[in-house]
N, C-alpha and C positions, 0 to 999 in steps of 0.2 A: 283279316280275318280268319281266324285256326281253322283247317282241314281235320275232318274228323280222323285219329286213327283207326288202323284195323285192328291193334289190340293195347287193353290198356291195362294198370291196375285197379283204376278206380273210375268209374264213371259218373256223375251227380247229375242227375236230369235236373233241370231248372236251371235259372243264375237273376235268378229275385234274389234276400237280407239269405236266404238259406241255403242255397247251393255257395254261396257266393262264402258265407261262413264259415263253407264243410273246405272251402277248395283252399280257401288263407287258413287252410287249421293243417292239413294235411302239406302245402308247401313246402316244406323242413321235412319233411318224414321219407326221404328218399321211394316216396311210390310214385310209378306216373297218374296222371289223371287227366280229368278230362269233364267239361262242366257243356252239354248239349242242351244249347236255346233255343225253342222255337222263334220266337220275336228275333229281330234285327235290330235290337238294344241288352242292356246289362239293366236286371233294377228294376222285374215284373215288375207289382205293384205297385212301387214305386217307384215315380219317375220324373220331373221336371223339366219343363219348359217354354222359353221368350214368351209367354202369349201376345208381348207386346214389347216394343223398345222400350221402354222402362216398367214392365212389368211382368217377376218371373210367378211361375204355377207351380204349385202342385199338385199332380192332377190326380195322383193316389197319397201316399200317408203325407204329412206337412208335420206334425208335432212326436218330438221325441219325449213319448211318456212313460212316469215313475223316471225323466232326465239323472233323478242322486243315484236308481240302480241302470240307464241306460246303457250300453257297451257301445252305441253306438257317438255316447259324448266324449270319451276318450280316442277314439280311430278321428272324430272330428277335426279336436285338440293335433293327434299327430299326423292330418293330411291337411293341416292351417286353412278347416270350415270356420268359418263368424259361426262364435254361438250369440243366439237369441234368449235372451231371462227373462223378460219381461209376460205379463203377468198376459194368460193365452180371455179372451174377454167374452170368454160362456158368460161367467159370472158376473163379474166386474164389467163397469165402465157400459154401462147401457146406455144410448143415445135414445133422444128424441121420445115423445107421447104417446107414442104404440104399444108402448108394453111397460106404466106406469112402478115406480119404484116399489109403492104401497105394496099391488097387486103383484110385484118381482118376486116382491120379500116371500111373502104368503107362498107363490108358485114354490120358492124354496126348499121353503116348513116342508108342501106336502111330498116330496120331494125328497126330499134326506127320508122321515120318517117312512115312505115306499120300501126305501135302499135299508135304513134300520129294521124294518117289518122279516124283508126279506134274508137278513144277516141272524134274526133268532130262527125263522124258521130251519133256515140249511142248519142248525146244529145241531138235530133233529134225523137226521141224513140221509131227510126221503124225498126226493123228489117230484116238480110238483110244475106245472109254465108261469111263471114271478104274474101274467095274470092275473093272477088268486090273490096276487098281495096287495089290489088299487082297490083303497080305502069306497067301501060302494057309495054311493052318490058324490063323490070327492069334487069338483069344478074342475079339477084339473087334471084327469085322468085321463084326456087326449095328449093333454101336453106333453104328460108323464110317456102314455106311450108313444112322443114324436122321442122326447130327448130317446128313447131305446131306438129308433129305428138311425140314429147317427153312432152312439156306440157302437152297439149290437151288429146293427145291421139288418134287424128287423124287429117288426111289434114285440110284444111281449106276450104274451100268447104265441108263444115263440121259443121262451127262452127259459134256459134251464135254472132253475133257481141256484142249485150247488156248482154249478161256470161262474156263473154271477159269483159267487161270493166266493171260488177258487182265485177271479184274476186279482191281481195285485193290483194297487194304485196309492202309487205316497203321492200325489195332487203337486209331483213337479213336473210344469210341459215347459218343455223351449225348443226352441227353432233351426234350422242353419239358413242361414241367410242368402244363400246361395241352392238351396230347396235340399231338403230328403234324400229326393231322389239323384240329387246330383250329387250326393255326396255316399251315397249308396254306390252310385256307378267308379266311383272313385277308385273308392273301397276292393271291386274289383276288378279294377284296367288291371292289376299285375299276375293275375292268374290265366290258366289255357279253357280259354270257350269257341265253339265251333254255336258263329252266332245262326241264323234262318234255319234251325238241324231241328225237327218237329221228329217225338222219337213216341211210336205207335206201337211198338211190340215190346217186351223184358222176357225174355227167354229164357227160364231159369231153370231149366228140364236137366239139363246136361252139362259135366263137370264144369264151364266157362258159364255163366252170362252170352245170350246171343241181345243186342239192344238190334230193333228194325228200326231207321229213322227216315228222313227223306232225302235224308244226303245220302246214301249207304245204311248198312249194317256194320256192323265190331262188337266185339267178344272184351270181355270183362271177368277180373274176378270176382268183383266186388262192385252194390250199385248202390249210392244213395239217390232217394225218390226221394222228390219237394216241394212237384207242384201240386196249386192250388186243389181243394180233397172234389172240389166238383170234378173237376176229369177225372179222378179216381169212378166215383161215382160215374158221372154217366160213361164209363173204360173209355175216353180218347184213348187213353193209353191201354193198354190190356197186358193180363199176367198173363204167361204161359208154366206152370202151371196157375186156372185160377187162384186166387187170394181170397175167397170168400168173406174172409173177418176185415182186415184191408177198405174190402168191398160195403160190409155194415160198417164197419167204421164209420169211414166217409161219408155215408151214408145220413149217420147222425149229427155230420157236424159242417153243415152243408152252408155254400158263405152267404153273408145276408148282401144290402145294397148300400153301400152308400159315395153318392153322388156327389163333383163338385161345382160349380160351375165360378166362373171370376168375368165383371164384365167395367170393362173399362170404365172411369170414371173423371167425366169435365167438371171443370172447376174446382178439384177436388176439398183446393183449400177451404171449403167450406163447411167440411163434416172435419169431426176429431181424428185424430190418428186409431187407429188400432182401437175403435169401435165396434159393441156390438150391437146387432137392430132386430127384433124379432116381432111378433105381435104376440098380445093377449089375444089367441086366437081362439084358442077351448075347441082344439080338431087338432085331429092326429095327422092330416096332411098339410104340412106346412112345413117352410123354409125356416135356415136362421142364416146369421150374413155377419157377414165379419168385416168393417168400414176399416179400407185405406187398411189390412198389415203390411207391415213395414215402412206403414208411409205412403207405399204406392199408390198410384192416384187409379183405383180399384175398389171392388168391392165381391169376397169368395161368398156365395151360395152355399153351404148341403141341405142336399134333399138326401133322407135311406132308406130300407122297406118299398111294402106296395106303391105305394107314394109313385118314389123314386122308378123302380118300374113301370109306373102307368105314362112316364116320364118319360124313359127311354124305349118303350116302345112306341109314341107316339113320333120318334122320329128325332133327326139332327137337329139341337136350335133350341125345344122345348121346353128343354129346363132353365134355358135362361133369355127363353118370353116368358114364360113363370115367373123365374124370379125378377122384372123386370115389371109384370102384371103387379108381384106382391108389396117390390118397394114403391112403385107409383103409389101404391093404395096406404102407403104410411105414413110417406114425402110431401103426397099429393100429386096433381098431376104434369104439373108445370117441369116434374122429376124427371118422366119419361126421356126429355129431350140431351140429358147431359150424361146417360147410358146404352154404352154398347158390346154388344153381346164379342166376348175375345176366346174365348174356347170351356170347353166343359169334358167331363170325363164319363163315359157311359159302359161302367165295368160288364157289367150284366153282359152285353151284349161282344165283349172283351174274349175273341175266344178263345185265348189261353190263359182266364181269369173267372170267367161265366160268373163274377160277383167280387165280393172285394174284401172279407174276409169274416174266417170259420166262428159261429156260433154255436153252444150242443143244443140242441132239440130235447125238450126236456125229457127224465130217463136215460140220456147218452151225454152224458158228463163223464162218464166215466169211459166214452170212447175215444179221447183223445190218449191216454196210455198205451191203449191201445194199437191206435197208429201210428205211435210212435216204436213199438217196441220192434227189433231185427227178426229176420223170419229165415234159417239156416243159417246164421253166421254168415248170409253171403247180401239178401238185399237188407234195405238196414231205410231208414225215412225217417226227414224233417220237414219244416215250414212253419211257420205262427200254430196251423193247428193242433201240431202236436206239443206245445210248449203249454207245460203243466198250471203257472200260474200268469206268464204274459204272451198266451194266445190273441192271436187281431192285431199284434204292433209287429213292427219291423225287428226291434230287436228279440224279441221272442226268437224271432223266426230265425234271424243270425244268432243265436246261442242254440239252438235248439238244431240247428247247420255242424256248432262248432261239437256239442254231444255226441251227432253221428257220428262224425270221423274222429274224437277219438274211438268210438265202436268197433269204426273200421279197422285202424290203425292196432288195434290190439288183437286183429286177427293173421295180424304181420307180422309176428315178435320173430323174421328174419331180416327186414328191414327200417332200419332209421339209423 
């Protein structure tokens, strides 16, 4: 583990995808850098674990969204990480009779029409909650709201239509067989990182910036801040002098919640690989399930928004217990004996995340640019919340770190 130096040209706060993107971009700049990370590992909200001897589980991000434009695809190839290009299960490969194909087609049509209405409304440039574009009385509205909890981490009443419209999705979604979190960690393996180094204060009142951490203080000429918006909004990291514009921007871009669970599956051959299991439950409080990802003997479950928060607040194991109950309701009581909890995420209770990924509240879509703007040519900001079109993704975070690194390097014309 690297020890924090007493002085450095550039300090980077956070060793998630954004911080590692910035550090990698500055490797050959001639500038001395250090990444300060509160956790005992790299990756931030990207984290892969071996949930069982035969189950690899991405506790955080798992899909390389917009893979044809995703910068981690090239990185995966450079680092010899196998890419999987199988179609994602969320629209195809439904399993069982819990959500019959005719009903599924009807729901998909309603969902597509909903997004078409948002796209048309966003052209006028006036913001409002996405929930206003649900078709009154449409039976699929609760499930459309549930999809928002997976995509945005929150229900539609908390989502800006301008933010929804700004997100770029090429509908090309790949995966990394060894885990997205493992890829992000490998990407950061060659940059200087001080782990278990929690930053509490960034004092930019003097000629140099003073950073107070749990492992002592250090000074830097420039600082790149890549922490999640909730940590800025809650003033877990304080700025001196205060930065009210950044505080306001972070509060307009809160982290929603999307949690995952993996369950060991006995007798896995009875179920298809890469299947999708979901019920036509007509409620927002629901899970969706990925059967045997990569052919592994497990089922992954996904929960979002207020319901995920309720399950987290119920304590460890509540997400897994609900998942098993719901799957059994679809597949029959005999199925209970085939399922065993392995691991679940609880991102809202993670002190260094406090959520999963950002969404703009209605009226706050412009806050991404506000958060990304440098301060006095010395403080720079990166992270998925600052990405104009790939927010809520690991590659959006990484690219924003690279952007901040360029801004930093431009302020050191004598180096390089």
